[in-house]
N, C-alpha and C positions, 0 to 999 in steps of 0.2 A: 504494500500500500504506500509506504513512504517513498519507494523508488518511483512509483507512478506519479506521485505528487511532485517529486523533484524534477522528473522529466517534463511534466507540463509546466511547472514554474520556470524552468530554464528555457523552454520553448517560448513562453510568454515574454520573458525578459528579453530574449533575442529578438522577437517580433517587434516589441516596443522600441528597442534601441536601433534596429536596422531599417525598419520601414516606416515608423510612425514618429510623429512629433505632436506635442500639445501646443495649441494656438490660443492666445488670449482672446477674450470677448471684447467686442467694441460696442458700446452702448451709445445710441444716437439721442442724446438729451434734447437737441434742437428740434427733433421731429415732433415732440409733444406739442409745441406751439402751433404746429400745422395740422394737428389732429391725428397723427400717425402714432397709435399706441397699441400695446398688447391688450388682451381682454380685461386685465385688472387695472389698466391705466398707466402701467409702467412703460418707459420708452422702448422702442424696438431695439434689437441687438443682432449681431452677426459675428462670425469668426473669420478673419482675413489673414492670409499669408501672402505677401507680395512676391511676384515673380522676379526673375533675373535673366540676364543675357538675352538670348533670342526669344524667350517667352514673356518678356516684360509687357508686351502689348496684347497678350492673349489671356483669356479668362476661362476658368472652369467654375461654374456656379452650381452648387449642390443645394437644393431646397428640400427641407424636411417635409415629408408628407403627413397627412392625417390632421391637418389644421381646420378642416371644415366641421362646423357644428350642425348636426341634423335637427336639433331643437334647443330651446333655451336652457334646459336642464344640463345638457352636455357642455354648453359654454360655461355655465355656472360652476360645474365641477372642474373643467379644464383651466379656468382662470387661476386656480391655486396650484398649478403644476408648471413645469418648464415648457409646456405647450401653450400656456396662456399668460405667462409672466416672465419678463426678463430678470426679475428679482429671484426667480427660482431656477434660472439657467446656471449651468456650471460656468465658473470663471474661465475655464480652459476646455477645449474640445480636442479630441484625438484625431488628427488628420492621418489617414492611412489609405491604402488602395489608390483610387484615382486622385486622391488629395495628397498623396505622399510626395516628398521632395527627393526621394531616392530614385535615381534614373534606372537602377537595376530592377526595381519593382514597378516603376511608373515611367517607362521610357518615352512616352508621347507627351506627357503633361507635367513632368517633375519640376520644370522651371517656370511654369505659367503662374499667373495670379490665381489663387484658389480661395474661394469664399464658401462658407457654409451658412445658410440662412435658415432660421427656425420660424 
């Protein structure tokens, strides 16, 4: 059991360090005055990692799904989660896969501007 745990732990650590990086949240305080707010009235937010070199003018935009409320009760519940409040969002988000900066894992988009929108 301990061997299995250590294997998975070492795999996870290698995955995090070789393919992934944490990206800080950007909160748009100025958007509140224009009426752009989350369900609970907090300002909108996103995670952005700027591109470099030949990718500096290109963008990968990943938009989190599941934001639509089917009825008022769903919105009421959602406003107290990271799907409805920037105050509940993690201060950092793990960029991996198509959002990775490692050319070995993401050869097409590793140096593009990458943004994750909630």
